[in-house]
LOSE-775989 format. One record per residue (C-alpha): residue number from 1; residue in three letters; x negated, y, z. Coordinates in nm, 2 decimals. Layout:
VEXKOL figu drenvex     xx     yy     zz
VEXKOL  NUM     ALA      X      Y      Z
...
This chain:
VEXKOL figu drenvex     xx     yy     zz
VEXKOL    1     UNK  -1.24  -0.44   1.38
VEXKOL    2     UNK  -1.21  -0.41   1.00
VEXKOL    3     UNK  -0.93  -0.20   0.85
VEXKOL    4     UNK  -0.67  -0.37   0.63
VEXKOL    5     UNK  -0.69  -0.18   0.30
VEXKOL    6     UNK  -0.44  -0.38   0.10
VEXKOL    7     UNK  -0.18  -0.09   0.10
VEXKOL    8     UNK  -0.42   0.18  -0.01
VEXKOL    9     UNK  -0.59  -0.05  -0.27
VEXKOL   10     UNK  -0.25  -0.16  -0.42
VEXKOL   11     UNK  -0.12   0.20  -0.43
VEXKOL   12     UNK  -0.44   0.28  -0.62
VEXKOL   13     UNK  -0.38   0.00  -0.86
VEXKOL   14     UNK  -0.01   0.08  -0.91
VEXKOL   15     UNK  -0.09   0.44  -1.00
VEXKOL   16     UNK  -0.35   0.34  -1.25
VEXKOL   17     UNK  -0.10   0.09  -1.40
VEXKOL   18     UNK   0.16   0.36  -1.43
VEXKOL   19     UNK  -0.08   0.57  -1.63
VEXKOL   20     UNK  -0.22   0.28  -1.84
VEXKOL   21     UNK  -0.08   0.19  -2.18
VEXKOL   22     UNK   0.00  -0.18  -2.17
VEXKOL   23     UNK  -0.08  -0.45  -1.92
VEXKOL   24     UNK  -0.40  -0.46  -1.71
VEXKOL   25     UNK  -0.57  -0.79  -1.65
VEXKOL   26     UNK  -0.66  -0.92  -1.31
VEXKOL   27     UNK  -1.02  -0.90  -1.42
VEXKOL   28     UNK  -0.99  -0.53  -1.50
VEXKOL   29     UNK  -0.82  -0.46  -1.17
VEXKOL   30     UNK  -1.07  -0.66  -0.98
VEXKOL   31     UNK  -1.36  -0.47  -1.14
VEXKOL   32     UNK  -1.19  -0.14  -1.04
VEXKOL   33     UNK  -1.15  -0.26  -0.68
VEXKOL   34     UNK  -1.48  -0.44  -0.65
VEXKOL   35     UNK  -1.32  -0.77  -0.57
VEXKOL   36     UNK  -1.24  -1.11  -0.72
VEXKOL   37     UNK  -0.96  -1.16  -0.98
VEXKOL   38     UNK  -0.82  -1.44  -0.76
VEXKOL   39     UNK  -0.77  -1.19  -0.48
VEXKOL   40     UNK  -0.60  -0.95  -0.72
VEXKOL   41     UNK  -0.36  -1.23  -0.84
VEXKOL   42     UNK  -0.28  -1.33  -0.49
VEXKOL   43     UNK  -0.20  -0.98  -0.38
VEXKOL   44     UNK  -0.01  -0.89  -0.70
VEXKOL   45     UNK   0.21  -1.19  -0.65
VEXKOL   46     UNK   0.39  -1.02  -0.36
VEXKOL   47     UNK   0.44  -0.71  -0.57
VEXKOL   48     UNK   0.58  -0.93  -0.85
VEXKOL   49     UNK   0.82  -1.12  -0.61
VEXKOL   50     UNK   0.95  -0.78  -0.50
VEXKOL   51     UNK   1.01  -0.68  -0.86
VEXKOL   52     UNK   0.76  -0.39  -0.86
VEXKOL   53     UNK   0.52  -0.55  -1.13
VEXKOL   54     UNK   0.55  -0.82  -1.39
VEXKOL   55     UNK   0.29  -1.05  -1.52
VEXKOL   56     UNK   0.26  -1.10  -1.90
VEXKOL   57     UNK   0.08  -1.41  -2.03
VEXKOL   58     UNK  -0.13  -1.45  -2.34
VEXKOL   59     UNK  -0.34  -1.22  -2.55
VEXKOL   60     UNK  -0.29  -0.86  -2.43
VEXKOL   61     UNK  -0.13  -1.00  -2.11
VEXKOL   62     UNK  -0.18  -0.90  -1.76
VEXKOL   63     UNK   0.00  -0.69  -1.50
VEXKOL   64     UNK   0.25  -0.41  -1.57
VEXKOL   65     UNK   0.47  -0.18  -1.37
VEXKOL   66     UNK   0.83  -0.32  -1.36
VEXKOL   67     UNK   1.00  -0.07  -1.12
VEXKOL   68     UNK   1.09   0.30  -1.13
VEXKOL   69     UNK   0.82   0.48  -0.93
VEXKOL   70     UNK   1.09   0.71  -0.79
VEXKOL   71     UNK   1.25   0.42  -0.61
VEXKOL   72     UNK   0.95   0.24  -0.46
VEXKOL   73     UNK   0.82   0.37  -0.13
VEXKOL   74     UNK   0.48   0.32   0.04
VEXKOL   75     UNK   0.66   0.11   0.30
VEXKOL   76     UNK   0.81  -0.11   0.02
VEXKOL   77     UNK   0.45  -0.17  -0.11
VEXKOL   78     UNK   0.32  -0.23   0.24
VEXKOL   79     UNK   0.58  -0.50   0.30
VEXKOL   80     UNK   0.54  -0.65  -0.05
VEXKOL   81     UNK   0.16  -0.70  -0.01
VEXKOL   82     UNK   0.21  -0.87   0.32
VEXKOL   83     UNK   0.06  -0.58   0.52
VEXKOL   84     UNK  -0.01  -0.64   0.88
VEXKOL   85     UNK   0.19  -0.51   1.17
VEXKOL   86     UNK   0.17  -0.13   1.17
VEXKOL   87     UNK  -0.03  -0.13   1.50
VEXKOL   88     UNK  -0.26  -0.40   1.62
VEXKOL   89     UNK  -0.25  -0.26   1.97
VEXKOL   90     UNK  -0.05  -0.48   2.21
VEXKOL   91     UNK   0.01  -0.55   2.57
VEXKOL   92     UNK  -0.11  -0.81   2.81
VEXKOL   93     UNK   0.14  -1.07   2.94
VEXKOL   94     UNK  -0.09  -1.29   3.14
VEXKOL   95     UNK   0.05  -1.20   3.48
VEXKOL   96     UNK   0.42  -1.11   3.44
VEXKOL   97     UNK   0.47  -1.07   3.82
VEXKOL   98     UNK   0.21  -0.79   3.84
VEXKOL   99     UNK   0.37  -0.45   3.89
VEXKOL  100     UNK   0.07  -0.27   3.74
VEXKOL  101     UNK   0.08  -0.49   3.43
VEXKOL  102     UNK   0.45  -0.42   3.39
VEXKOL  103     UNK   0.40  -0.04   3.42
VEXKOL  104     UNK   0.12  -0.05   3.17
VEXKOL  105     UNK   0.32  -0.26   2.93
VEXKOL  106     UNK   0.62  -0.04   2.96
VEXKOL  107     UNK   0.42   0.27   2.88
VEXKOL  108     UNK   0.24   0.11   2.59
VEXKOL  109     UNK   0.56  -0.04   2.44
VEXKOL  110     UNK   0.74   0.30   2.45
VEXKOL  111     UNK   0.45   0.49   2.30
VEXKOL  112     UNK   0.39   0.23   2.03
VEXKOL  113     UNK   0.76   0.20   1.94
VEXKOL  114     UNK   0.78   0.58   1.90
VEXKOL  115     UNK   0.46   0.60   1.69
VEXKOL  116     UNK   0.57   0.30   1.47
VEXKOL  117     UNK   0.91   0.46   1.40
VEXKOL  118     UNK   0.75   0.78   1.29
VEXKOL  119     UNK   0.50   0.60   1.06
VEXKOL  120     UNK   0.76   0.37   0.91
VEXKOL  121     UNK   0.99   0.67   0.84
VEXKOL  122     UNK   0.70   0.86   0.67
VEXKOL  123     UNK   0.59   0.56   0.46
VEXKOL  124     UNK   0.95   0.50   0.37
VEXKOL  125     UNK   1.00   0.87   0.26
VEXKOL  126     UNK   0.70   0.88   0.03
VEXKOL  127     UNK   0.76   0.73  -0.32
VEXKOL  128     UNK   0.50   0.61  -0.57
VEXKOL  129     UNK   0.62   0.89  -0.80
VEXKOL  130     UNK   0.52   1.15  -0.53
VEXKOL  131     UNK   0.17   1.01  -0.53
VEXKOL  132     UNK   0.17   1.03  -0.91
VEXKOL  133     UNK   0.27   1.39  -0.90
VEXKOL  134     UNK   0.00   1.47  -0.64
VEXKOL  135     UNK  -0.26   1.30  -0.87
VEXKOL  136     UNK  -0.13   1.49  -1.18
VEXKOL  137     UNK  -0.15   1.82  -0.99
VEXKOL  138     UNK  -0.51   1.75  -0.88
VEXKOL  139     UNK  -0.61   1.64  -1.22
VEXKOL  140     UNK  -0.47   1.95  -1.38
VEXKOL  141     UNK  -0.64   2.17  -1.12
VEXKOL  142     UNK  -0.98   1.99  -1.18
VEXKOL  143     UNK  -0.94   2.05  -1.56
VEXKOL  144     UNK  -0.87   2.42  -1.50
VEXKOL  145     UNK  -1.18   2.44  -1.27
VEXKOL  146     UNK  -1.39   2.26  -1.53
VEXKOL  147     UNK  -1.29   2.50  -1.81
VEXKOL  148     UNK  -1.35   2.80  -1.59
VEXKOL  149     UNK  -1.70   2.71  -1.51
């Protein structure tokens, strides 16, 4: 099964946008992601509806950050881009009278609920600004390494 990469791809885009002077066109973003501008526009629409980006028409137009990166979490972006359920694992309900099926479903439901709560809490705690600071620190470290060589 193929992974859904919308969250990581849009986080990538949002960080580039935050560091970019002016708006970025759908074509520029599509080239960066190796996809089609139509896919970019469709995905960005959810971010625009959530108020995280804005679109600017005309010459020099495109997409620009519209929110404070300190306030937008990874979970917010996941929800805005229409990300899938956190886990695709589910339980079987074809024989509700089967005691074995009921025991399996109960165990799975409890484990998945606990895991989802942990992941949702973690995604909610990490802000876009945190990713930006991590990027900045890595960039600075790479520059120091390059100058030392």
